[in-house]
C-alpha positions, -999 to +999 in steps of 0.1 A: +279-296-260+259-317-284+242-347-269+244-370-299+224-398-282+195-375-275+196-362-310+195-396-325+169-409-301+146-380-312+150-389-349+145-426-343+114-420-322+099-399-350+106-427-375+088-452-352+058-429-349+057-426-387+061-464-392+033-472-367+010-445-380-026-457-384-023-482-355-031-480-318-007-480-290+013-513-288+002-517-252-035-507-253-061-492-277-050-456-272-037-432-298+000-432-306+016-401-293+051-413-284+076-440-291+080-465-262+109-488-255+102-524-246+136-527-228+140-493-211+169-471-219+178-473-182+179-511-181+197-514-215+211-483-231+225-505-260+189-510-273+181-473-272+180-469-310+170-505-320+138-502-340+126-537-329+128-524-293+107-493-300+070-491-310+043-465-310+027-459-276+002-436-260+015-412-233-004-429-206+013-463-212+047-449-219+050-424-191+025-434-164+024-472-166+062-478-172+056-488-208+027-511-197+049-541-203+021-567-199+001-548-225+033-544-246+038-582-245+002-588-256+004-562-283+036-576-298+021-611-299-012-600-313+003-577-340+034-596-350+032-631-335+049-651-307+082-656-326+087-618-330+077-612-294+103-638-283+129-620-304+122-587-288+119-600-253+148-624-252+171-622-283+177-585-285+192-584-250+214-615-257+224-601-291+233-566-279+242-568-242+267-539-244+271-517-275+295-488-273+285-459-297+313-436-309+305-400-318+312-409-354+287-438-352+261-415-338+267-387-363+264-412-392+232-426-377+217-392-372+223-383-409+209-416-420+179-414-397+171-380-412+172-395-447+149-423-436+125-399-420+123-378-451+117-409-473+089-420-450+073-386-450+074-384-488+059-419-491+031-408-467+015-443-463+003-467-437+025-498-439+011-533-438+018-550-404+039-577-421+061-551-437+069-533-404+092-560-391+112-559-424+114-521-423+126-521-387+153-546-397+163-526-428+164-493-408+186-509-381+210-519-409+210-485-424+219-469-391+249-493-388+246-495-350+235-531-348+256-551-372 
């Protein structure tokens, strides 16, 4: 049986790594090797695919330090500013406390995520920091999971 959530998460995580290419881990100065969730999937499955909730991380912070949340907080503030950090830390959870994804929702989002990934690979660029928030918002809209 297909696990649509895992398939979509794999695509979204690849998009995040492409978006954050050229930067260090959001939680430390390490190299980006994975995509780490600010709000863990276990604590809030509704935010599993939300691009604002996922940023490039090193393996050590993501897997061995439980996302290194203190470093994650500092990284979000340093990179994007306090207002964005507050949005990620507080508003995402309030805005999406419980989102139910249908198979049709997930299938659509997988198809769209693959298109986004292809576009990003073809563009092959390092995006300005200010543009990353807008791209995350745009890609959330394209997946149609967070409307």
